[in-house]
One Martini backbone bead per residue (centre of mass of N, CA, C, O) as a GRO file, in nm:
protein
   66
    1UNK     BB    1   0.099   0.034   0.017
    2UNK     BB    2   0.039   0.348   0.023
    3UNK     BB    3   0.048   0.622   0.235
    4UNK     BB    4  -0.250   0.731   0.108
    5UNK     BB    5  -0.392   0.480   0.177
    6UNK     BB    6  -0.680   0.318   0.271
    7UNK     BB    7  -0.756   0.123   0.558
    8UNK     BB    8  -1.012  -0.103   0.619
    9UNK     BB    9  -1.109  -0.157   0.955
   10UNK     BB   10  -1.432  -0.263   0.897
   11UNK     BB   11  -1.330  -0.515   0.760
   12UNK     BB   12  -1.286  -0.819   0.700
   13UNK     BB   13  -1.029  -1.020   0.660
   14UNK     BB   14  -1.147  -1.178   0.415
   15UNK     BB   15  -1.222  -0.922   0.239
   16UNK     BB   16  -0.898  -0.846   0.240
   17UNK     BB   17  -0.754  -1.152   0.186
   18UNK     BB   18  -0.743  -1.321   0.418
   19UNK     BB   19  -0.632  -1.598   0.589
   20UNK     BB   20  -0.599  -1.818   0.832
   21UNK     BB   21  -0.292  -1.819   0.816
   22UNK     BB   22  -0.250  -1.510   0.831
   23UNK     BB   23  -0.383  -1.476   1.107
   24UNK     BB   24  -0.171  -1.653   1.254
   25UNK     BB   25   0.066  -1.466   1.186
   26UNK     BB   26  -0.040  -1.222   1.333
   27UNK     BB   27  -0.055  -1.351   1.609
   28UNK     BB   28   0.246  -1.415   1.635
   29UNK     BB   29   0.346  -1.121   1.612
   30UNK     BB   30   0.189  -1.008   1.853
   31UNK     BB   31   0.313  -1.193   2.066
   32UNK     BB   32   0.603  -1.091   2.023
   33UNK     BB   33   0.556  -0.788   2.065
   34UNK     BB   34   0.389  -0.834   2.359
   35UNK     BB   35   0.467  -1.082   2.522
   36UNK     BB   36   0.209  -1.283   2.457
   37UNK     BB   37  -0.097  -1.444   2.478
   38UNK     BB   38  -0.332  -1.533   2.228
   39UNK     BB   39  -0.642  -1.584   2.131
   40UNK     BB   40  -0.777  -1.728   1.865
   41UNK     BB   41  -1.070  -1.651   1.918
   42UNK     BB   42  -1.025  -1.346   1.929
   43UNK     BB   43  -0.964  -1.310   1.627
   44UNK     BB   44  -1.239  -1.443   1.526
   45UNK     BB   45  -1.422  -1.248   1.719
   46UNK     BB   46  -1.234  -1.014   1.570
   47UNK     BB   47  -1.293  -0.963   1.227
   48UNK     BB   48  -1.146  -0.683   1.266
   49UNK     BB   49  -0.928  -0.438   1.314
   50UNK     BB   50  -1.100  -0.274   1.503
   51UNK     BB   51  -1.164  -0.511   1.702
   52UNK     BB   52  -0.873  -0.588   1.759
   53UNK     BB   53  -0.790  -0.320   1.888
   54UNK     BB   54  -0.989  -0.335   2.119
   55UNK     BB   55  -0.883  -0.595   2.239
   56UNK     BB   56  -0.593  -0.502   2.289
   57UNK     BB   57  -0.663  -0.261   2.471
   58UNK     BB   58  -0.832  -0.424   2.686
   59UNK     BB   59  -0.660  -0.716   2.720
   60UNK     BB   60  -0.346  -0.642   2.674
   61UNK     BB   61  -0.247  -0.347   2.729
   62UNK     BB   62  -0.372  -0.317   3.007
   63UNK     BB   63  -0.181  -0.533   3.139
   64UNK     BB   64   0.097  -0.390   3.062
   65UNK     BB   65   0.021  -0.088   3.207
   66UNK     BB   66  -0.086  -0.185   3.514
   0.00000   0.00000   0.00000
């Protein structure tokens, strides 16, 4: 993507072209970045980037900074 392109955070991973394998790769990278375990169900229950960010803010980052 170019720097001026809009990334639709409200569309499902699958409509953006992600596969289940790609979602698992994202999960693995997030776990390494935040040094924590993420629920696979959480990623599939938060099927958009917008919902994933909400989950990370509420469930992951909140634990890291409190």
